[in-house]
C-alpha positions as CSV (number, residue, x, y, z in Angstrom):
1,M,27.2,58.7,24.1
2,I,25.1,56.1,22.4
3,K,25.5,52.5,22.9
4,Y,24.1,50.2,20.6
5,S,23.6,46.6,22.1
6,R,24.5,43.0,19.6
7,G,23.5,39.7,19.4
8,F,20.5,38.1,20.1
9,T,18.3,38.2,24.1
10,V,18.2,34.9,26.1
11,I,14.7,35.4,26.2
12,E,14.8,35.7,22.0
13,I,17.1,32.9,21.7
14,V,14.6,30.4,23.9
15,F,12.1,31.6,21.8
16,V,13.2,30.7,18.5
17,T,13.8,27.3,19.8
18,V,11.3,26.9,21.2
19,V,9.2,27.6,17.9
20,L,11.7,25.2,15.8
21,A,11.7,22.4,18.3
22,I,7.8,22.2,17.8
23,A,7.9,22.7,14.0
24,S,10.2,19.9,13.7
25,I,8.0,17.7,16.2
26,F,5.0,18.6,13.7
27,F,6.9,17.8,10.8
28,F,8.2,14.2,11.9
29,I,4.5,13.5,12.8
30,Q,3.3,14.4,9.3
31,K,6.3,12.6,7.3
32,Q,4.9,9.5,8.9
33,N,1.7,9.7,7.6
34,I,2.4,11.2,4.8
35,A,4.3,7.3,4.3
36,V,1.8,5.7,5.6
37,V,-0.9,6.8,3.4
38,A,1.3,6.4,-0.2
39,Q,2.2,2.8,1.4
40,D,-1.9,1.7,2.0
41,N,-2.4,3.3,-1.8
42,T,1.0,1.4,-3.5
43,N,-0.9,-1.6,-1.7
44,K,-4.6,-0.6,-3.5
45,T,-2.8,0.1,-6.7
46,A,-1.1,-4.1,-6.5
47,I,-4.4,-5.2,-5.5
48,N,-6.3,-3.0,-8.5
49,A,-4.0,-4.3,-10.9
50,M,-4.4,-8.2,-10.1
51,Y,-8.4,-7.8,-9.9
52,Y,-8.5,-6.0,-13.1
53,G,-6.3,-8.8,-14.6
54,L,-8.0,-11.2,-13.6
55,E,-11.0,-9.7,-14.6
56,E,-10.7,-8.1,-18.2
57,V,-7.7,-10.9,-19.1
58,F,-7.9,-13.8,-17.4
59,Y,-10.9,-14.6,-17.5
60,P,-12.7,-13.5,-20.8
61,A,-9.4,-15.2,-22.0
62,N,-10.2,-18.4,-20.7
63,G,-13.5,-18.7,-18.7
64,Y,-12.7,-19.2,-15.3
65,Y,-10.3,-17.4,-12.3
66,P,-6.9,-19.6,-11.0
67,A,-6.3,-21.7,-8.6
68,A,-3.4,-19.0,-7.5
69,I,-1.9,-15.9,-9.5
70,S,1.3,-15.4,-10.4
71,S,3.5,-13.2,-13.1
72,D,3.4,-16.2,-14.7
73,N,-0.8,-16.5,-15.5
74,L,-1.2,-12.9,-15.4
75,K,1.5,-11.4,-17.4
76,S,-0.9,-8.0,-17.9
77,V,0.3,-7.2,-14.2
78,D,3.5,-5.5,-13.2
79,P,5.6,-9.1,-11.6
80,D,6.8,-6.7,-8.6
81,L,3.4,-5.9,-7.8
82,F,2.9,-9.4,-7.2
83,K,5.1,-8.4,-3.9
84,D,4.6,-6.3,-0.8
85,S,7.0,-3.4,0.0
86,D,8.8,-6.0,2.6
87,G,9.5,-8.4,-0.6
88,N,7.0,-10.9,0.5
89,A,5.1,-12.5,-2.6
90,I,1.7,-12.9,-2.3
91,N,-0.3,-15.8,-0.3
92,T,3.0,-16.5,1.4
93,A,3.6,-15.9,5.3
94,G,3.2,-12.3,5.8
95,S,2.6,-10.9,2.8
96,A,-0.3,-7.8,2.5
97,Y,-1.6,-9.9,-0.4
98,N,-3.9,-12.7,-0.2
99,Y,-5.7,-14.1,-2.8
100,S,-8.4,-16.8,-2.1
101,P,-10.1,-18.4,-4.5
102,T,-13.0,-19.8,-4.7
103,N,-15.5,-23.5,-5.7
104,C,-11.9,-24.5,-7.5
105,T,-12.4,-28.2,-9.3
106,D,-8.9,-29.4,-11.2
107,G,-7.2,-25.5,-10.4
108,K,-10.0,-23.8,-12.9
109,C,-12.2,-21.5,-9.9
110,K,-15.4,-19.9,-10.0
111,S,-14.4,-16.5,-7.8
112,Y,-11.8,-15.3,-5.5
113,T,-11.4,-12.8,-3.2
114,L,-7.9,-10.2,-3.3
115,K,-7.3,-8.5,0.0
116,T,-4.4,-6.8,1.5
117,T,-3.9,-5.0,4.8
118,L,-4.0,-1.4,5.4
119,Q,-2.5,0.6,7.9
120,R,-4.9,3.2,7.9
121,E,-8.1,1.9,7.0
122,D,-9.9,-1.3,7.2
123,D,-8.4,-3.8,4.9
124,Y,-8.8,-3.4,1.1
125,V,-11.0,-6.2,-0.4
126,K,-11.9,-6.9,-4.5
127,T,-14.0,-10.0,-4.7
128,S,-14.8,-11.7,-8.3
129,R,-17.5,-10.1,-10.9
130,N,-18.5,-13.5,-12.0
131,N,-19.9,-15.8,-9.7
């Protein structure tokens, strides 16, 4: 008589369980890393859009930089980009975005600094081309 065994041994089940556990740990770590990198890239994109709106549209048309930026004076920039991922508007408490104008007279400024806080890198900073 030939005896056939059916099913898995305990060792095989434990081995597969351990492999799946390790794979799931790596998956969740990578998922978190991907989410953080994506958020940092979104922040950089928003700052770049504001920067090019100031440099390529606003400054050539007006000859100065504004004392504050928003979708009202930077119409070339998507209004959603003035809010960070938490919904905080630029220059408000807790916002990841900061616009700091300098050398201002009557709301007309000669230079500025745009900055965003990133999670995986140093702060991302853009400064005015024209001083």
